[in-house]
N, C-alpha and C positions, 0 to 999 in steps of 0.2 A: 504494500500500500504506500502510495506516494503522499507525503504530507505537504499541504499547501499552506504556508503561513500568510496571514493577513494582518494588517495593522489597523484596520477599520472594524467597527462593530459587526459588519456583515459584508458579504459579497454576493452579487446576483449570479444565478446559475450560468447564464451565457457568458458572463465575464470570467467565471472560474474555468470554463471549458477553453476559452481563448488563452487565459493566463497559463494554464497547464500545458498549452501547446497541442491540444487535441484538434483544434480547428485553427484555420488561418485567419478567419475574420468573423464578424458577428453574424453575417448571413449564413455561413456554414454552421456555426454554433446553433443558430435557430433551427436549421434543417435537421441537425442531429437530435435536438430535443423534440421537435414536432414529430419526428419519425418514430418515437417511442424507444430510442436506444439508451435512455438515461433513467437511472433509479436513484432516488435520494432516500437515504435511511431505509433501504429495502423496498420502497414503493415507487412505481413508475411515475415520472414527473414530466408533464407536457408544457409547463409554464416556464418560459425562458427568464422571467423576472423573479423567479422564486428566490427569496432571500435565504442565504446559507450562513449559519453561525458556527463558531468554533465547536468542534465535536461532531458536526454533520459529516456523513460519508456519502460519496457520490460514486456510482459505478456507471461507466459508459462502455457498452458492449456493441462494438461495430462488427461488421462481417469478418474482418481480418485481424482486429485488434481488440484488446480488453484493457480498460484502465480502471483502477480503483484509487480514489482520492479521499483524503481526510482533511477537512478544514482545521487548521491549527492556529 
């Protein structure tokens, strides 16, 4: 699991996906989320603006790649 450190109270889901290097830009992050490839704390998440706080876990399961992130 890759830990992503933030210095703000929260980070939005699409921003986290870009920051972690999973997507190149916001449009690609939006598509990944809307396509149902993302789970937050074990539940599918389709909202790109979902606020993530320290301790939240995000799993992105694409066709060829799997990412597991923890907001720290």
